[in-house]
TIKOLLO-770056 format. One record per residue (C-alpha): residue number from 0; x, y, z. Coordinates in steps of 0.2 Angstrom, whole numbers, plus 5000, padded with zeros to 4 digits. Layout:
NUM  X  Y  Z
...
This chain:
0  5441  5165  5295
1  5423  5169  5301
2  5432  5180  5314
3  5443  5188  5302
4  5431  5194  5291
5  5419  5199  5304
6  5430  5210  5311
7  5435  5220  5295
8  5418  5221  5289
9  5413  5228  5306
10  5429  5241  5307
11  5422  5246  5289
12  5405  5250  5293
13  5408  5259  5311
14  5422  5271  5300
15  5416  5287  5296
16  5417  5294  5278
17  5428  5307  5278
18  5439  5318  5266
19  5457  5316  5265
20  5468  5329  5259
21  5486  5321  5259
22  5484  5317  5240
23  5479  5335  5236
24  5495  5341  5245
25  5507  5329  5236
26  5500  5332  5218
27  5501  5349  5222
28  5519  5348  5227
29  5524  5337  5212
30  5516  5348  5198
31  5525  5364  5206
32  5541  5354  5204
33  5539  5349  5186
34  5532  5363  5177
35  5544  5361  5163
36  5539  5344  5160
37  5527  5338  5147
38  5509  5335  5152
39  5511  5315  5151
40  5528  5316  5163
41  5519  5329  5175
42  5505  5315  5176
43  5517  5300  5179
44  5529  5311  5192
45  5513  5316  5202
46  5509  5298  5203
47  5526  5293  5210
48  5526  5308  5222
49  5510  5302  5230
50  5513  5284  5230
51  5531  5285  5236
52  5525  5298  5250
53  5508  5296  5254
54  5503  5288  5272
55  5501  5269  5271
56  5497  5254  5284
57  5493  5236  5285
58  5477  5235  5296
59  5475  5220  5308
60  5467  5204  5300
61  5471  5210  5281
62  5478  5197  5269
63  5476  5211  5254
64  5485  5226  5256
65  5484  5244  5249
66  5477  5260  5254
67  5467  5272  5245
68  5468  5285  5259
69  5476  5287  5277
70  5461  5279  5285
71  5449  5265  5281
72  5433  5274  5272
73  5444  5291  5270
74  5443  5299  5252
75  5457  5308  5241
76  5454  5323  5232
77  5459  5328  5215
78  5462  5347  5212
79  5470  5345  5197
80  5452  5339  5190
81  5442  5349  5201
82  5448  5364  5209
83  5434  5375  5204
84  5420  5365  5214
85  5430  5360  5228
86  5433  5378  5233
87  5415  5382  5232
88  5408  5366  5240
89  5420  5359  5252
90  5408  5368  5266
91  5394  5356  5259
92  5404  5340  5261
93  5396  5336  5279
94  5379  5344  5277
95  5372  5340  5260
96  5357  5329  5257
97  5368  5313  5251
98  5385  5307  5251
99  5392  5316  5266
100  5410  5317  5270
101  5416  5324  5287
102  5431  5337  5284
103  5439  5347  5297
104  5443  5366  5296
105  5461  5361  5297
106  5458  5352  5281
107  5448  5366  5272
108  5463  5379  5276
109  5475  5365  5268
110  5464  5363  5253
111  5463  5382  5251
112  5481  5385  5251
113  5483  5371  5238
114  5469  5377  5227
115  5477  5394  5224
116  5491  5383  5214
117  5476  5377  5203
118  5467  5393  5199
119  5466  5393  5180
120  5476  5375  5178
121  5463  5364  5183
122  5452  5354  5172
123  5434  5361  5178
124  5441  5379  5176
125  5449  5374  5158
126  5434  5367  5151
127  5424  5382  5156
128  5436  5393  5146
129  5434  5382  5130
130  5415  5381  5131
131  5407  5394  5118
132  5395  5406  5125
133  5380  5399  5115
134  5384  5382  5119
135  5386  5387  5139
136  5370  5396  5138
137  5361  5381  5133
138  5369  5370  5143
139  5364  5380  5158
140  5345  5377  5154
141  5348  5360  5162
142  5340  5349  5147
143  5357  5342  5144
144  5370  5338  5157
145  5389  5332  5160
146  5396  5338  5175
147  5406  5323  5179
148  5419  5321  5164
149  5423  5342  5166
150  5431  5338  5184
151  5437  5319  5184
152  5446  5307  5172
153  5432  5297  5161
154  5437  5281  5169
155  5425  5267  5163
156  5437  5255  5158
157  5444  5235  5162
158  5462  5232  5164
159  5469  5220  5153
160  5470  5208  5169
161  5471  5192  5158
162  5489  5199  5150
163  5495  5210  5165
164  5496  5195  5177
165  5505  5184  5165
166  5517  5197  5161
167  5521  5209  5176
168  5526  5228  5176
169  5544  5225  5173
170  5542  5217  5157
171  5530  5231  5150
172  5543  5243  5156
173  5556  5234  5146
174  5545  5234  5131
175  5543  5255  5134
176  5561  5255  5136
177  5563  5246  5119
178  5550  5257  5111
179  5561  5273  5115
180  5575  5265  5106
181  5566  5262  5091
182  5557  5279  5090
183  5562  5288  5073
184  5568  5305  5076
185  5563  5310  5060
186  5545  5308  5062
187  5534  5322  5068
188  5528  5313  5082
189  5544  5308  5090
190  5544  5319  5104
191  5525  5315  5108
192  5529  5296  5108
193  5545  5298  5119
194  5536  5306  5131
195  5523  5293  5131
196  5535  5279  5134
197  5543  5289  5147
198  5530  5293  5156
199  5522  5275  5155
200  5538  5268  5161
201  5539  5280  5175
202  5520  5277  5181
203  5523  5258  5182
204  5539  5261  5191
205  5530  5271  5203
206  5517  5256  5206
207  5531  5243  5209
208  5539  5256  5222
209  5523  5257  5230
210  5520  5238  5230
211  5538  5237  5239
212  5533  5250  5253
213  5521  5236  5259
214  5533  5223  5256
215  5545  5232  5269
216  5531  5237  5281
217  5526  5219  5282
218  5542  5214  5286
219  5545  5225  5300
220  5528  5221  5306
221  5533  5203  5305
222  5549  5206  5316
223  5537  5212  5331
224  5522  5201  5329
225  5520  5188  5343
226  5507  5179  5335
227  5516  5164  5323
228  5500  5164  5312
229  5499  5182  5309
230  5517  5182  5308
231  5517  5170  5294
232  5503  5180  5285
233  5513  5196  5285
234  5529  5187  5279
235  5518  5180  5266
236  5511  5198  5261
237  5528  5203  5259
238  5534  5191  5247
239  5518  5194  5236
240  5521  5213  5237
241  5540  5210  5230
242  5534  5199  5217
243  5518  5208  5211
244  5514  5220  5201
245  5533  5219  5195
246  5534  5201  5190
247  5519  5189  5184
248  5508  5183  5197
249  5513  5165  5203
250  5498  5161  5214
251  5480  5166  5216
252  5484  5175  5231
253  5496  5185  5223
254  5485  5188  5207
255  5472  5195  5219
256  5485  5208  5227
257  5490  5212  5210
258  5473  5215  5203
259  5471  5227  5219
260  5489  5237  5217
261  5482  5241  5199
262  5464  5246  5204
263  5472  5258  5218
264  5485  5265  5204
265  5471  5268  5193
266  5460  5277  5205
267  5475  5287  5212
268  5480  5293  5194
269  5462  5300  5188
270  5448  5297  5200
271  5437  5290  5186
272  5421  5280  5190
273  5418  5262  5185
274  5436  5254  5185
275  5430  5238  5183
276  5436  5222  5187
277  5430  5212  5171
278  5428  5192  5168
279  5437  5187  5185
280  5431  5170  5183
281  5440  5169  5165
282  5457  5177  5171
283  5458  5170  5190
284  5453  5153  5187
285  5470  5145  5180
286  5478  5153  5197
287  5464  5145  5207
288  5466  5128  5198
289  5485  5127  5199
290  5485  5130  5219
291  5472  5119  5222
292  5480  5105  5212
293  5496  5109  5221
294  5488  5107  5238
295  5491  5126  5243
296  5473  5131  5243
297  5455  5124  5248
298  5439  5131  5244
299  5438  5139  5261
300  5455  5148  5259
301  5451  5155  5242
302  5435  5161  5248
303  5443  5171  5264
304  5454  5179  5251
305  5441  5183  5240
306  5431  5192  5253
307  5449  5201  5260
308  5448  5209  5242
309  5429  5214  5243
310  5433  5224  5258
311  5447  5232  5251
312  5437  5238  5236
313  5424  5245  5248
314  5437  5256  5254
315  5439  5265  5237
316  5426  5279  5238
317  5424  5296  5229
318  5418  5314  5234
319  5409  5322  5219
320  5401  5339  5217
321  5385  5344  5223
322  5378  5342  5205
323  5387  5325  5202
324  5380  5319  5218
325  5363  5324  5214
326  5363  5312  5199
327  5374  5299  5206
328  5371  5296  5223
329  5378  5281  5232
330  5389  5284  5223
331  5389  5274  5208
332  5408  5268  5209
333  5404  5254  5196
334  5419  5243  5201
335  5410  5227  5193
336  5415  5210  5192
337  5407  5199  5178
338  5405  5180  5179
339  5396  5169  5167
340  5393  5169  5149
341  5402  5161  5136
342  5419  5157  5128
343  5423  5161  5109
344  5417  5143  5104
345  5402  5145  5113
346  5404  5135  5129
347  5399  5140  5145
348  5412  5147  5158
349  5405  5143  5173
350  5418  5138  5186
351  5424  5136  5203
352  5428  5156  5202
353  5411  5161  5197
354  5405  5151  5213
355  5417  5160  5222
356  5412  5179  5217
357  5394  5175  5222
358  5397  5165  5237
359  5410  5181  5244
360  5397  5191  5240
361  5384  5183  5251
362  5395  5184  5266
363  5401  5202  5263
364  5386  5210  5259
365  5393  5228  5256
366  5390  5240  5241
367  5405  5236  5232
368  5411  5225  5222
369  5394  5224  5210
370  5392  5208  5202
371  5386  5207  5184
372  5381  5188  5178
373  5381  5184  5160
374  5365  5172  5155
375  5363  5164  5139
376  5352  5149  5135
377  5366  5135  5141
378  5371  5143  5157
379  5374  5130  5170
380  5361  5127  5183
381  5373  5128  5195
382  5376  5146  5192
383  5357  5150  5191
384  5355  5142  5209
385  5370  5151  5215
386  5363  5168  5209
387  5346  5166  5215
388  5353  5162  5234
389  5361  5179  5232
390  5344  5187  5227
391  5334  5178  5239
392  5344  5185  5253
393  5340  5203  5250
394  5358  5207  5246
395  5352  5216  5233
396  5369  5216  5224
397  5368  5204  5209
398  5363  5211  5190
399  5359  5199  5177
400  5363  5201  5157
401  5356  5195  5142
402  5371  5187  5135
403  5365  5184  5117
404  5356  5201  5114
405  5371  5210  5121
406  5383  5198  5109
407  5371  5206  5095
408  5375  5224  5102
409  5393  5225  5102
410  5394  5219  5084
411  5382  5233  5080
412  5395  5246  5089
413  5409  5240  5077
414  5417  5227  5089
415  5428  5214  5079
416  5422  5196  5079
417  5438  5189  5089
418  5431  5201  5103
419  5412  5201  5102
420  5413  5185  5116
421  5424  5194  5128
422  5414  5208  5135
423  5412  5211  5151
424  5403  5224  5162
425  5407  5241  5170
426  5396  5255  5179
427  5378  5251  5177
428  5376  5241  5161
429  5390  5245  5147
430  5398  5230  5139
431  5416  5234  5136
432  5430  5223  5130
433  5443  5219  5144
434  5458  5229  5141
435  5454  5235  5124
436  5439  5250  5127
437  5440  5267  5133
438  5422  5268  5134
439  5415  5286  5140
440  5401  5278  5146
441  5388  5290  5155
442  5394  5306  5147
443  5381  5316  5150
444  5362  5315  5150
445  5350  5321  5140
446  5332  5324  5149
447  5320  5316  5135
448  5304  5321  5145
449  5309  5339  5146
450  5311  5337  5126
451  5293  5332  5125
452  5288  5346  5137
453  5297  5358  5126
454  5288  5350  5111
455  5271  5352  5118
456  5277  5371  5122
457  5286  5376  5105
458  5302  5376  5113
459  5298  5385  5128
460  5299  5378  5146
461  5283  5378  5155
462  5290  5381  5171
463  5299  5397  5168
464  5293  5403  5150
465  5312  5403  5144
466  5313  5398  5125
467  5324  5384  5127
468  5324  5374  5111
469  5320  5376  5093
470  5302  5383  5089
471  5291  5367  5083
472  5275  5374  5081
473  5261  5378  5094
474  5255  5359  5100
475  5237  5367  5100
476  5236  5366  5083
477  5242  5349  5080
478  5230  5338  5074
479  5239  5320  5075
480  5250  5310  5086
481  5263  5310  5073
482  5265  5329  5073
483  5268  5328  5091
484  5281  5315  5089
485  5290  5325  5075
486  5290  5340  5088
487  5297  5328  5100
488  5310  5322  5090
489  5316  5338  5083
490  5318  5343  5102
491  5328  5327  5104
492  5340  5330  5089
493  5344  5348  5094
494  5349  5345  5112
495  5358  5329  5106
496  5367  5340  5095
497  5370  5352  5109
498  5377  5338  5122
499  5389  5329  5109
500  5398  5347  5105
501  5400  5348  5123
502  5406  5330  5127
503  5419  5334  5112
504  5425  5349  5119
505  5428  5339  5137
506  5436  5325  5126
507  5448  5338  5119
508  5452  5346  5135
509  5455  5329  5143
510  5467  5325  5128
511  5477  5342  5129
512  5478  5344  5148
513  5477  5327  5158
514  5487  5314  5150
515  5485  5295  5159
516  5501  5285  5157
517  5498  5272  5171
518  5479  5269  5164
519  5487  5267  5147
520  5499  5253  5153
521  5486  5243  5157
522  5476  5244  5140
523  5484  5233  5126
524  5485  5243  5112
525  5491  5260  5119
526  5508  5254  5122
527  5508  5246  5105
528  5504  5261  5097
529  5512  5273  5109
530  5495  5283  5110
531  5488  5289  5129
532  5472  5283  5133
533  5464  5299  5132
534  5471  5302  5113
535  5462  5287  5107
536  5476  5273  5111
537  5461  5260  5116
538  5455  5248  5102
539  5437  5252  5105
540  5432  5272  5109
541  5415  5275  5112
542  5405  5290  5120
543  5388  5286  5128
544  5375  5300  5133
545  5361  5294  5142
546  5342  5298  5140
547  5333  5299  5154
548  5315  5297  5157
549  5310  5287  5141
550  5296  5278  5147
551  5287  5294  5156
552  5288  5301  5138
553  5280  5284  5129
554  5266  5283  5143
555  5263  5302  5139
556  5262  5298  5120
557  5251  5284  5124
558  5239  5295  5134
559  5238  5309  5121
560  5236  5298  5107
561  5221  5288  5117
562  5212  5305  5124
563  5216  5318  5111
564  5217  5310  5095
565  5207  5293  5095
566  5194  5298  5108
567  5194  5316  5108
568  5189  5317  5125
569  5200  5333  5127
570  5209  5345  5114
571  5227  5348  5113
572  5223  5365  5119
573  5214  5358  5135
574  5229  5347  5137
575  5243  5359  5136
576  5234  5371  5148
577  5233  5358  5160
578  5252  5353  5161
579  5257  5371  5161
580  5245  5374  5177
581  5251  5356  5184
582  5234  5351  5183
583  5226  5364  5194
584  5208  5362  5198
585  5209  5347  5185
586  5212  5332  5196
587  5198  5321  5186
588  5208  5324  5171
589  5224  5319  5179
590  5217  5304  5186
591  5210  5299  5169
592  5228  5301  5162
593  5235  5291  5175
594  5224  5277  5177
595  5215  5275  5162
596  5228  5277  5148
597  5237  5260  5145
598  5254  5260  5152
599  5271  5252  5148
600  5275  5238  5157
601  5259  5227  5157
602  5264  5220  5139
603  5251  5229  5131
604  5259  5232  5112
605  5252  5249  5109
606  5259  5256  5125
607  5276  5248  5124
608  5278  5254  5106
609  5277  5271  5112
610  5291  5268  5124
611  5302  5261  5110
612  5298  5275  5099
613  5302  5288  5114
614  5321  5277  5115
615  5323  5274  5096
616  5322  5294  5093
617  5337  5295  5105
618  5347  5282  5096
619  5343  5291  5080
620  5348  5305  5086
621  5367  5301  5089
622  5369  5290  5073
623  5384  5297  5062
624  5393  5306  5077
625  5412  5303  5081
626  5421  5309  5097
627  5438  5315  5098
628  5446  5299  5099
629  5439  5293  5083
630  5426  5282  5090
631  5406  5281  5088
632  5392  5288  5100
633  5381  5277  5106
634  5366  5278  5116
635  5363  5272  5136
636  5347  5270  5144
637  5353  5269  5161
638  5354  5285  5174
639  5358  5283  5190
640  5347  5294  5201
641  5346  5306  5189
642  5327  5304  5186
643  5324  5312  5203
644  5334  5330  5199
645  5329  5329  5180
646  5310  5327  5186
647  5313  5342  5196
648  5315  5353  5181
649  5303  5345  5171
650  5284  5350  5171
651  5268  5341  5172
652  5269  5326  5159
653  5252  5319  5150
654  5253  5302  5159
655  5246  5311  5175
656  5263  5315  5182
657  5263  5331  5193
658  5277  5344  5189
659  5294  5341  5198
660  5289  5322  5202
661  5303  5311  5197
662  5304  5302  5180
663  5304  5283  5178
664  5319  5275  5187
665  5333  5265  5182
666  5332  5266  5163
667  5316  5257  5155
668  5308  5252  5172
669  5287  5256  5173
670  5283  5273  5180
671  5280  5268  5199
672  5262  5259  5201
673  5258  5258  5184
674  5264  5241  5181
675  5249  5231  5186
676  5251  5213  5178
677  5267  5207  5188
678  5285  5203  5185
679  5283  5193  5168
680  5273  5207  5161
681  5288  5219  5164
682  5299  5209  5156
683  5289  5207  5140
684  5286  5224  5139
685  5305  5228  5141
686  5309  5215  5128
687  5298  5226  5115
688  5311  5241  5116
689  5325  5243  5103
690  5336  5237  5116
691  5352  5230  5106
692  5352  5248  5097
693  5357  5256  5113
694  5374  5251  5112
695  5379  5254  5131
696  5363  5246  5138
697  5349  5249  5148
698  5343  5246  5165
699  5327  5237  5172
700  5325  5240  5190
701  5312  5227  5201
702  5307  5228  5218
703  5302  5210  5224
704  5293  5207  5240
705  5303  5193  5250
706  5286  5182  5251
707  5291  5178  5231
708  5303  5165  5239
709  5291  5157  5250
710  5282  5140  5245
711  5286  5124  5236
712  5297  5128  5221
713  5299  5146  5222
714  5319  5145  5219
715  5316  5134  5204
716  5303  5148  5197
717  5315  5162  5202
718  5327  5153  5193
719  5317  5151  5177
720  5311  5169  5177
721  5329  5175  5177
722  5333  5164  5161
723  5319  5171  5152
724  5329  5187  5150
725  5334  5179  5134
726  5320  5173  5127
727  5311  5190  5131
728  5325  5201  5125
729  5328  5212  5141
730  5347  5218  5141
731  5349  5218  5160
732  5338  5218  5176
733  5341  5219  5195
734  5332  5215  5210
735  5328  5224  5227
736  5321  5211  5239
737  5314  5221  5253
738  5300  5227  5260
739  5294  5246  5260
740  5292  5243  5279
741  5310  5239  5281
742  5315  5254  5269
743  5305  5267  5279
744  5313  5260  5296
745  5329  5262  5290
746  5326  5280  5284
747  5321  5283  5301
748  5333  5275  5311
749  5350  5276  5298
750  5361  5272  5313
751  5353  5253  5315
752  5354  5249  5294
753  5372  5256  5291
754  5375  5240  5281
755  5358  5239  5272
756  5363  5239  5253
757  5350  5243  5239
758  5351  5243  5220
759  5347  5261  5215
760  5351  5260  5195
761  5364  5248  5189
762  5372  5250  5204
763  5372  5246  5224
764  5373  5259  5238
765  5370  5260  5255
766  5352  5264  5258
767  5357  5277  5273
768  5370  5286  5262
769  5357  5292  5250
770  5349  5308  5250
771  5331  5308  5256
772  5323  5311  5240
773  5333  5296  5231
774  5326  5286  5247
775  5309  5290  5244
776  5310  5285  5225
777  5317  5270  5229
778  5303  5265  5242
779  5290  5271  5230
780  5295  5259  5218
781  5283  5244  5213
782  5283  5230  5224
783  5281  5214  5214
784  5272  5201  5223
785  5271  5187  5212
786  5279  5181  5196
């Protein structure tokens, strides 16, 4: 087993990230052939055309099969979503700061030919044509941003694996046929529902065809295979692919193969981020247990298959635009496996699969998949000990969640009582109900720190002088912190309204132009109601914009309160002038603001309350808005690498930060270097925020020095520290266990550190794939020496 997995892992790490144009060619061919069909059928037929004709392979030593592109780390392109930026930016793929992809001149020529068809048809250009001029102007200021959903499907879902594995696609196709026969031609939605059910059946049939291609290939390879053991494996692979996903999974191995085919098909259909796995230890355990009892599976063989799945998940990659890459470097694919937590009766769910998930991650140690662990008061000590092993090894993959807080939060955003315990995580921190949610997480950013800058400058940008926000008064005349807070609230309300309007246009364009028939087939309510996933067919429909830099805002408000209004060390006029000049000639003032004002992250109530205010204003601003799928808007306080580009466009702030420097990272992490009282104080500060109101979560990054795991009882102490997430009321936290020296060496010698994985902000990435600015930001994070 070691030899197999080592070879597969080494082959992965040695491969080059590269663009693959095959899908782009095939999907363009299909759309040209089917211009007279409905949007739903165009999409389904395109998926069939791709899966029927794309190059496939079964690589040496593989036990789980499927291809995302022609080569292991190649990446398909999606011209139906992103013709505009692909055309303009393909020359940058191989040279941009982060997430570089090799691309040949021949491939560029092929793409240019394909893209001619998509001019005026691709989603990004259609969205652009639908944005009112006045809204487009405000979007252009950069205070709010959402380029991702204008050029890819929303993603952010967990398929109904519990139901799918026990049903199979043939039964679901039969259900579609039954629904078709029972449609009432007298009803106004007859044609729409007819096209929906036909497209879902077509899409599922395409995935069955795709699996059968692998069955045929495995059988052909087995005929020529001289090694008896590998021949047997190939014949079993063929059998697996004949059975799933057409029929219910009958074994642990088949369940994993079923899962990967579904994962691939969703990715090939729409290219969305955060297509997550869900509660694997819940839906996979019955297959594990049954095979174990039959003597068909051992712990070691189960582990090997899990590791093979991880390696295949690692192959799934994405090319995003330069703008999207700047805020999502790594990138954050969000293929998250959730383990732990409780059943509906409140009992702990930890089982052998929970442990396998962590053990496989220790051995594979790649950027994907992410591992989310639900921790509650009754979490088994065995799970805590296993998580500690992963953290201690410096794999920087595991993120832990407060099960009890998040249960309350999902109730607060309208999840029914029968579902509130069945949440898993996708992306960075979003709780979703498996098989029932269209999350639209990460649906744009609002730069909260820029909003404070505008509040201190009557709505005008301090860097350019452009009037970006509403007039909220000359800050030089403010006489209390409450007036500053009111101006900040007004700016946040204004830009939140802009982002919501923009998101609604994006939502409507997705509904109109690009259906998702396969995705709709793996979400429970869509087939029952006859509504596409993009039309609102899921039980729960959310939109979750992200607030960037709230701790920078909170610390700035604290400094203003202390030095301007309480101690009167300087006037508001002097403060505003210092910010406009980026503290030119006023370094003593900047150092006073930086070092003598109380800061979030040190368990100081007044400072923590200011950051809580900064978050709560954003949560307030989203209250009452509805998206185009009938769901609500709810806040997220996690933002990938967006603190770096947003910081570039933000003037100096009253917490002593220079213009252009990054904002606080992660979401609710302290500003670099401002936390002085250790990890427990950070937990206490983070727990004072209105975490339960931000329905899609918040991210707390922590950089731990490896020395904390040296000494008697250190593992036990760290385990208790993780448990305290529940007592403190923190939503989520994650760890980088690595020295700054290691990171600097990796920056200087990237070829020697290809496998170095770090946590960025709710997700993991290969450190050497990040742009230098993001690498520098990670290096600069606080190093915690003690708990």
